SETOR-160546 format. One line per 8 residues: number of its first residue (from 1); their letters; for each residue x, y, z of C-alpha. Coordinates in steps of 0.5 Angstrom, whole numbers, always signed. Layout:
BEGIN
NUM	a	X,Y,Z | ...
END
This chain:
BEGIN
1	xxxxxxxx	-223,+150,+11 | -217,+153,+12 | -211,+153,+17 | -214,+156,+23 | -209,+159,+30 | -213,+157,+35 | -211,+157,+43 | -212,+150,+45
9	xxxxxxxx	-215,+143,+43 | -221,+140,+44 | -220,+137,+51 | -225,+132,+51 | -228,+127,+45 | -235,+130,+45 | -232,+137,+45 | -227,+134,+39
17	xxxxxxxx	-233,+131,+36 | -237,+138,+37 | -231,+141,+34 | -231,+136,+28 | -238,+136,+25 | -238,+144,+26 | -231,+145,+22 | -231,+139,+17
25	xxxxxxxx	-236,+137,+13 | -233,+130,+13 | -231,+130,+22 | -226,+124,+20 | -222,+129,+18 | -222,+135,+23 | -215,+135,+26 | -213,+141,+32
33	xxxxxxxx	-206,+140,+32 | -199,+144,+32 | -195,+147,+26 | -188,+147,+24 | -188,+154,+28 | -190,+151,+34 | -197,+154,+34 | -204,+151,+35
41	xxxxxxxx	-208,+150,+29 | -215,+147,+27 | -215,+143,+20 | -220,+139,+16 | -214,+134,+13 | -213,+127,+10 | -212,+122,+16 | -205,+120,+17
49	xxxxxxxx	-203,+113,+20 | -197,+115,+25 | -192,+110,+28 | -192,+109,+36 | -187,+115,+40 | -189,+120,+34 | -193,+125,+33 | -197,+129,+28
57	xxxxxxxx	-196,+136,+26 | -199,+140,+20 | -194,+142,+16 | -196,+149,+12 | -193,+149,+6 | -194,+142,+3 | -201,+143,+7 | -202,+136,+10
65	xxxxxxxx	-200,+133,+16 | -194,+130,+17 | -189,+125,+22 | -185,+128,+27 | -181,+125,+33 | -185,+125,+39 | -181,+129,+45 | -186,+127,+51
73	xxxxxxxx	-185,+121,+56 | -192,+120,+56 | -191,+119,+48 | -196,+114,+45 | -194,+107,+45 | -199,+105,+39 | -199,+107,+31 | -206,+110,+31
81	xxxxxxxx	-209,+115,+25 | -208,+122,+26 | -215,+124,+27 | -214,+121,+34 | -209,+124,+37 | -214,+128,+43 | -212,+121,+46 | -205,+121,+47
89	xxxxxxxx	-200,+128,+49 | -198,+130,+42 | -202,+136,+42 | -199,+139,+48 | -192,+136,+47 | -188,+136,+40 | -182,+135,+38 | -181,+141,+33
97	xxxxxxxx	-173,+138,+29 | -177,+139,+22 | -172,+137,+16 | -171,+143,+12 | -176,+141,+5 | -183,+142,+11 | -181,+148,+13 | -182,+156,+10
105	xxxxxxxx	-177,+158,+6 | -176,+166,+8 | -177,+169,+1 | -171,+176,-1 | -175,+181,-5 | -175,+182,-12 | -171,+187,-15 | -173,+193,-20
113	xxxxxxxx	-174,+188,-26 | -179,+192,-30 | -176,+194,-37 | -174,+186,-39 | -181,+184,-35 | -185,+185,-42 | -181,+181,-46 | -178,+176,-42
121	xxxxxxxx	-186,+174,-40 | -186,+172,-48 | -180,+167,-47 | -182,+165,-42 | -189,+162,-45 | -186,+160,-51 | -182,+156,-47 | -187,+153,-43
129	xxxxxxxx	-192,+152,-48 | -186,+148,-51 | -184,+145,-46 | -192,+142,-44 | -192,+140,-51 | -187,+135,-51 | -189,+133,-43 | -195,+132,-46
137	xxxxxxxx	-192,+127,-51 | -189,+123,-47 | -194,+121,-42 | -198,+119,-48 | -193,+115,-51 | -191,+112,-44 | -199,+110,-43 | -199,+107,-50
145	xxxxxxxx	-194,+102,-48 | -196,+101,-41 | -203,+100,-43 | -200,+94,-48 | -196,+92,-43 | -202,+91,-38 | -207,+88,-43 | -210,+82,-41
153	xxxxxxxx	-208,+78,-47 | -203,+74,-44 | -208,+73,-38 | -213,+67,-41 | -209,+62,-39 | -208,+57,-44 | -213,+61,-49 | -208,+64,-52
161	xxxxxxxx	-201,+64,-55 | -196,+64,-48 | -192,+65,-51 | -193,+73,-52 | -197,+75,-59 | -201,+80,-60 | -208,+81,-62 | -206,+79,-70
169	xxxxxxxx	-202,+73,-68 | -195,+76,-68 | -190,+76,-63 | -189,+82,-59 | -182,+84,-58 | -179,+85,-51 | -172,+85,-48 | -172,+78,-43
177	xxxxxxxx	-173,+83,-37 | -178,+87,-39 | -182,+80,-42 | -181,+77,-35 | -184,+83,-31 | -190,+84,-36 | -191,+77,-34 | -192,+78,-26
185	xxxxxxxx	-197,+84,-29 | -201,+80,-31 | -206,+77,-25 | -209,+69,-25 | -215,+67,-25 | -216,+68,-18 | -216,+75,-19 | -221,+76,-24
193	xxxxxxxx	-227,+75,-19 | -224,+81,-15 | -223,+85,-19 | -228,+84,-22 | -231,+86,-15 | -228,+92,-13 | -230,+95,-20 | -238,+93,-16
201	xxxxxxxx	-236,+96,-10 | -237,+90,-6 | -231,+91,-2 | -233,+93,+5 | -229,+98,+9 | -227,+95,+16 | -223,+97,+22 | -218,+91,+19
209	xxxxxxxx	-217,+94,+12 | -216,+101,+16 | -211,+97,+20 | -207,+93,+15 | -207,+101,+12 | -203,+104,+17 | -198,+97,+16 | -197,+98,+10
217	xxxxxxxx	-196,+106,+10 | -192,+105,+16 | -187,+98,+15 | -188,+97,+8 | -190,+91,+8 | -196,+87,+11 | -198,+79,+12 | -205,+77,+12
225	xxxxxxxx	-206,+70,+16 | -212,+68,+16 | -218,+61,+14 | -220,+59,+7 | -226,+65,+4 | -225,+71,+11 | -223,+76,+4 | -215,+76,+5
233	xxxxxxxx	-215,+76,-3 | -220,+82,-3 | -217,+86,+2 | -210,+85,-1 | -212,+87,-8 | -215,+94,-5 | -210,+94,+0 | -205,+94,-8
241	xxxxxxxx	-209,+99,-11 | -211,+104,-6 | -204,+106,-6 | -202,+104,-15 | -209,+109,-14 | -205,+115,-11 | -198,+113,-15 | -199,+114,-22
249	xxxxxxxx	-192,+112,-23 | -193,+105,-20 | -194,+97,-22 | -197,+93,-20 | -193,+85,-19 | -197,+79,-18 | -193,+73,-16 | -193,+65,-14
257	xxxxxxxx	-186,+64,-10 | -183,+69,-6 | -177,+68,-10 | -179,+73,-15 | -180,+78,-11 | -173,+80,-11 | -173,+79,-18 | -179,+84,-19
265	xxxxxxxx	-175,+89,-14 | -169,+89,-18 | -172,+92,-24 | -178,+96,-22 | -176,+100,-16 | -183,+103,-15 | -187,+97,-15 | -193,+94,-11
273	xxxxxxxx	-193,+87,-11 | -198,+81,-8 | -196,+74,-7 | -203,+70,-6 | -203,+64,-2 | -195,+65,-1 | -193,+59,+2 | -196,+55,-1
281	xxxxxxxx	-190,+53,-6 | -186,+50,+1 | -191,+46,+4 | -189,+41,-2 | -183,+43,-3 | -180,+44,+4 | -174,+44,+3 | -173,+50,-2
289	xxxxxxxx	-177,+56,+4 | -170,+56,+6 | -166,+61,+1 | -174,+63,+0 | -174,+66,+7 | -166,+68,+5 | -169,+73,-1 | -174,+76,+2
297	xxxxxxxx	-170,+78,+8 | -165,+81,+3 | -171,+85,+0 | -173,+87,+7 | -167,+90,+9 | -165,+94,+1 | -172,+95,-1 | -179,+94,+3
305	xxxxxxxx	-175,+97,+9 | -174,+104,+6 | -180,+103,+2 | -178,+103,-6 | -183,+97,-5 | -190,+95,-2 | -191,+87,-1 | -197,+85,+0
313	xxxxxxxx	-197,+78,+3 | -203,+73,+4 | -203,+66,+7 | -208,+60,+9 | -210,+59,+16 | -208,+52,+17 | -202,+53,+12 | -199,+58,+17
321	xxxxxxxx	-200,+53,+23 | -196,+49,+20 | -190,+51,+18 | -191,+58,+23 | -184,+55,+26 | -181,+56,+20 | -180,+63,+19 | -178,+66,+26
329	xxxxxxxx	-174,+68,+22 | -176,+73,+17 | -178,+79,+21 | -185,+80,+15 | -187,+74,+19 | -188,+77,+26 | -192,+83,+29 | -193,+89,+27
337	xxxxxxxx	-193,+86,+19 | -196,+80,+21 | -204,+81,+22 | -209,+76,+23 | -216,+76,+20 | -222,+72,+22 | -230,+73,+21 | -229,+75,+30
345	xxxxxxxx	-225,+82,+27 | -230,+84,+24 | -237,+87,+27 | -245,+86,+27 | -243,+93,+23 | -240,+90,+18 | -242,+82,+16 | -249,+88,+15
353	xxxxxxxx	-244,+92,+10 | -241,+85,+7 | -249,+82,+6 | -252,+89,+3 | -246,+90,-3 | -247,+83,-5 | -255,+84,-6 | -254,+90,-9
361	xxxxxxxx	-248,+86,-13 | -252,+81,-15 | -259,+86,-15 | -263,+82,-9 | -267,+87,-5 | -271,+85,+0 | -279,+86,+1 | -285,+86,+6
369	xxxxxxxx	-289,+80,+4 | -294,+81,+0 | -291,+87,-4 | -289,+82,-9 | -288,+76,-10 | -282,+71,-10 | -279,+68,-18 | -282,+61,-17
377	xxxxxxxx	-279,+56,-20 | -283,+52,-24 | -287,+45,-22 | -282,+41,-27 | -276,+44,-24 | -278,+44,-15 | -273,+38,-14 | -266,+43,-18
385	xxxxxxxx	-267,+40,-25 | -263,+43,-31 | -268,+46,-37 | -267,+53,-34 | -264,+58,-38 | -259,+62,-34 | -259,+68,-37 | -267,+70,-36
393	xxxxxxxx	-266,+68,-29 | -261,+72,-28 | -264,+78,-31 | -269,+79,-27 | -268,+82,-21 | -269,+76,-14 | -274,+79,-7 | -273,+76,-1
401	xxxxxxxx	-277,+76,+6 | -276,+84,+10 | -271,+81,+15 | -266,+76,+11 | -261,+81,+12 | -261,+81,+19 | -263,+74,+19 | -256,+71,+15
409	xxxxxxxx	-251,+76,+21 | -254,+73,+24 | -254,+66,+23 | -249,+64,+19 | -243,+61,+22 | -237,+59,+19 | -235,+51,+18 | -228,+49,+16
417	xxxxxxxx	-226,+52,+9 | -233,+56,+9 | -233,+63,+12 | -237,+68,+13 | -236,+72,+7 | -236,+66,+3 | -241,+63,+5 | -245,+70,+3
425	xxxxxxxx	-241,+71,-3 | -244,+62,-6 | -251,+65,-3 | -252,+70,-7 | -249,+67,-13 | -253,+63,-13 | -260,+65,-12 | -263,+58,-11
433	xxxxxxxx	-260,+59,-3 | -263,+65,-2 | -270,+60,-2 | -267,+55,+2 | -262,+58,+6 | -266,+56,+13 | -265,+48,+10 | -258,+52,+9
441	xxxxxxxx	-256,+54,+15 | -258,+49,+20 | -256,+44,+17 | -249,+46,+16 | -246,+48,+8 | -242,+42,+8 | -249,+37,+8 | -251,+43,+3
449	xxxxxxxx	-247,+42,-1 | -246,+35,-3 | -254,+35,-2 | -253,+39,-8 | -248,+36,-12 | -252,+29,-11 | -258,+32,-14 | -253,+34,-20
457	xxxxxxxx	-249,+28,-21 | -256,+24,-21 | -259,+29,-25 | -263,+25,-32 | -263,+30,-37 | -257,+29,-41 | -254,+36,-41 | -254,+37,-34
465	xxxxxxxx	-250,+30,-34 | -246,+34,-38 | -245,+40,-34 | -244,+35,-28 | -238,+31,-32 | -235,+39,-35 | -235,+41,-27 | -231,+34,-25
473	xxxxxxxx	-226,+35,-31 | -224,+44,-28 | -223,+40,-23 | -219,+36,-24 | -215,+40,-29 | -213,+43,-22 | -219,+48,-22 | -218,+53,-28
481	xxxxxxxx	-223,+50,-35 | -222,+52,-43 | -226,+51,-48 | -220,+49,-52 | -219,+43,-46 | -224,+39,-50 | -221,+39,-56 | -214,+39,-55
489	xxxxxxxx	-211,+30,-55 | -209,+30,-49 | -214,+33,-44 | -220,+32,-50 | -218,+24,-49 | -218,+26,-41 | -225,+29,-42 | -227,+23,-45
497	xxxxxxxx	-226,+18,-39 | -230,+23,-35 | -236,+23,-37 | -235,+15,-39 | -233,+14,-32 | -241,+17,-30 | -244,+14,-35 | -245,+21,-39
505	xxxxxxxx	-244,+21,-46 | -239,+27,-49 | -238,+27,-55 | -244,+31,-58 | -243,+31,-66 | -244,+23,-65 | -248,+23,-70 | -245,+27,-74
513	xxxxxxxx	-240,+24,-76 | -244,+17,-77 | -247,+21,-83 | -241,+23,-85 | -235,+20,-83 | -229,+20,-79 | -227,+25,-85 | -229,+31,-82
521	xxxxxxxx	-224,+30,-74 | -225,+39,-74 | -230,+41,-76 | -232,+35,-71 | -228,+38,-65 | -231,+44,-66 | -238,+43,-65 | -237,+39,-60
529	xxxxxxxx	-232,+46,-57 | -238,+50,-57 | -243,+46,-55 | -239,+45,-49 | -239,+52,-47 | -244,+53,-49 | -246,+49,-43 | -240,+53,-39
537	xxxxxxxx	-243,+60,-40 | -251,+57,-40 | -252,+52,-35 | -254,+56,-27 | -251,+50,-24 | -244,+51,-27 | -244,+59,-27 | -245,+57,-19
545	xxxxxxxx	-238,+54,-18 | -235,+57,-24 | -232,+64,-26 | -232,+66,-32 | -225,+71,-33 | -228,+77,-36 | -223,+79,-40 | -221,+73,-44
553	xxxxxxxx	-227,+75,-48 | -223,+71,-55 | -223,+64,-52 | -225,+66,-44 | -222,+61,-39 | -227,+59,-33 | -224,+59,-25 | -228,+55,-19
561	xxxxxxxx	-231,+61,-15 | -227,+59,-9 | -220,+55,-8 | -226,+52,-3 | -231,+50,-7 | -226,+47,-12 | -222,+43,-6 | -230,+41,-4
569	xxxxxxxx	-230,+39,-11 | -225,+33,-10 | -227,+32,-3 | -234,+30,-7 | -230,+26,-12 | -226,+22,-8 | -231,+20,-4 | -236,+18,-10
577	xxxxxxxx	-231,+15,-15 | -224,+13,-11 | -218,+14,-10 | -216,+11,-17 | -220,+16,-20 | -216,+22,-19 | -210,+18,-19 | -212,+16,-26
585	xxxxxxxx	-216,+22,-30 | -213,+28,-26 | -207,+32,-28 | -199,+31,-26 | -200,+38,-23 | -206,+37,-20 | -204,+31,-17 | -197,+34,-14
593	xxxxxxxx	-200,+41,-11 | -207,+40,-10 | -207,+33,-7 | -202,+29,+0 | -199,+23,+3 | -203,+18,+8 | -201,+22,+15 | -199,+17,+19
601	xxxxxxxx	-191,+18,+16 | -190,+25,+18 | -185,+27,+25 | -187,+32,+28 | -181,+32,+32 | -177,+34,+26 | -182,+39,+23 | -184,+36,+18
609	xxxxxxxx	-190,+37,+16 | -197,+35,+17 | -203,+34,+12 | -208,+39,+9 | -214,+40,+12 | -219,+39,+6 | -215,+35,+0 | -215,+30,-1
617	xxxxxxxx	-211,+24,+1 | -208,+18,-1 | -208,+12,+2 | -202,+7,+2 | -206,+2,-2 | -205,+8,-8 | -198,+9,-7 | -196,+4,-12
625	xxxxxxxx	-202,+6,-19 | -199,+13,-15 | -193,+13,-16 | -194,+9,-23 | -198,+15,-26 | -192,+19,-24 | -187,+15,-28 | -191,+15,-34
633	xxxxxxxx	-192,+23,-34 | -184,+24,-34 | -183,+18,-38 | -188,+20,-44 | -183,+28,-44 | -188,+31,-38 | -184,+37,-35 | -185,+36,-27
641	xxxxxxxx	-181,+41,-24 | -176,+40,-18 | -179,+33,-16 | -173,+31,-12 | -175,+35,-7 | -182,+35,-8 | -185,+32,+0 | -188,+26,-3
649	xxxxxxxx	-180,+23,-3 | -180,+24,+4 | -184,+19,+6 | -181,+12,+6 | -186,+8,+4 | -187,+11,-2 | -179,+13,-3 | -179,+6,-4
657	xxxxxxxx	-185,+5,-9 | -183,+9,-12 | -174,+7,-12 | -177,+0,-13 | -182,+2,-19 | -176,+6,-22 | -171,+1,-22 | -175,-4,-26
665	xxxxxx	-176,+2,-31 | -168,+3,-33 | -168,-6,-32 | -172,-6,-37 | -169,+0,-42 | -162,-4,-41
END
């Protein structure tokens, strides 16, 4: 509807709702506010988040709601949406000091130019057509270049050329600055699944999300803190996608450290930046936090405050609690930029919508008893044995009893590392969980996972044993895996040691080697790689734990469905195989960025860090083999960035062990 001048606005919520239903097709777009001439108007338009101390006003020239300063003594004292203005005094008292760009201009009378109108119009039309052609060509060129820059060739994370090679293998020429920006435009494995979920409409709007939208619109930055699996990453990407979708000239960037934000802001002043799990680095390198805070404060003062860039940060709750006392000096980690997210922030309706969206995504339907039968599992597979064709099973609709959605919403409870949204997701990913959800919820999700991995690791089927070794391999690699990891020299040897540790034959082509000798190693490696890749892509258990990156089609990569599941598998390996097995077989990066040391050395009085929940913790008797493993990696040319600043070296006992073996090594060399 066009803006209609009225005498007054509805005075009660009931009257407001009635007018909204009557006047607008979407009642959430109804507004009754003043325009820039102080006339009261009714209009249907997109709501705007309004800062406290301000009021909405309808600008008839721009045809949208704008914000202006409130002069009433009882101005709004909180952030609110413009369509909720009836709760405040705004429509009674406004400040009408509007800038010139927001007011109507008086149009002077046109002079008599009839004699030259015809030729002038012809010239203008020709000129306009030329301009349009030039603009179209420029836009097409820019779009092509951006498409190339934002392609997913580089996101294969070890599958492709890390130095920026294109599909044909030729290196794409770019400046150092352009190359640096391109690297940040590529989302990592943590976002592959999230991006697909947004495309499949799994994300559900919640009150928390609406508050986050308001904070981002008003302040240019939000920091989302919450427990693992509550939906922080999905919310962050939805926020950024929404903003970038509305502003076609903006680019989305992904950072792993806070220091990188300023670099991007200096090169692209119209950027949207996400830093997921923004505190992870500083738990292991706490001495670098101060410089990161200085960079962040400078970024805020020069770029975020004036909304030249938009920034979205996420942080895991237990990590936040251990480091928050060191973050007070940065406004981005305090209200109103700071938002806390957990299952308590979701209403029952919002939880129900989460379950329904997941059911739709995974083709799960509720039925009345007796209408259709559930998908049955053959008797020889009833005990979680293998021999299942995942593709055949997943193509079918899964039917569950009527009321399953309500039961999940009512019964499911948060556990450490596994929040409500994550539990729902994992249940729907592995449809067998739906067949036994009573056991899942009654006994606890962790207890169920432990039993699940026990059954899997003890399976006598050779493919299942190998698939479990692949899962362990992925965990010890740091949570990501590619088929090429099986044939690469260093990681291939690592995989063979894992298979030996689990009494599983890793070399799928052993018989081929015996028959043909050792003169065709490359062919044998290819056969083994294909065999392991087939398990990655088809084994139901592996698919329930590892998500395939859909964009890396040339050489697919796989990552754990969630970091909580990755950490659980690492802890399971430690429990079953011991700390020495992890020290001997995990990558150096996994040891130094995913594991922790015995709690007792941390001094709370000195604000040093406590252990991380859900982390592998090495006890004192394993300090020596851990130090020897790290030293061995360094001696073999492994690059360990900023090792001298690593938190392990703040442990007095570990430092003594490290110094002793390092000194012994120097003496041996001399």
